[in-house]
N, C-alpha and C positions, 0 to 999 in steps of 0.2 A: 451607498452600499454596493459592493461589487460581488457578483457571484463567483464562486470558485468551485469547480467540479473536480473531484478527486476520484478516479476510477478504482480505488482499492478501499478495503474496509480498514477499520482501526487496527485489527489484528495483523494486517499485512504490512504495517509501517516499519516495525523494528528491523527487518532485513534491509530496508533502504538505507538506514542509518548505521547498521552494524552493531547497535547497542540499544537495548530496550529503554534505558534511561534517557538517551539522546532523543529517541523517538517520542517518548512521553513528554519531554521538554518542548520539542518542536510542536507537537499537537496541542500542548497547553497554550503556547503563545499564539498559535494559529486560531484556536477555537475560543479564546478568552472572551471576545465580544461578538461571537458569531451566533447566528441562528442556524442550526443544523437541520437539513431536510434529507431524510433517507428515502429514496424512491425505489420502489420495488415494482417489477412488472416488465413488460416487453419494451424494447427500445423502438422508438419511432425512427431514429436515424439508421439503425442497423437491424432491420426486421429479419427474422429467421428465414433462411433460404427455403424455397419450395423445392421439393424433390422433382427432378426431371422425369418425364415418362420414359420407360425403357425403350431404347431404339432397337429395331429388329436387326439381327446380325446379317451381314451381307451374304449372299449365296456363295457357297464354296464351289471350287472348280473340280472337286473330287467326284462329282457325279459321273457315273459310267453308264 
């Protein structure tokens, strides 16, 4: 058994093939003997970025 990760949902396949019927046929052949696991949640590989603390602005030279 070989894992195959597809980063798009089923609804997003037709634009790749240009035709909903072709997308349906491709998905049918790909998923015929598969076990589909849909994972929801945060990614371990690409965690959300932490926001950086605001850096103070450099002093301006306009002080008189």
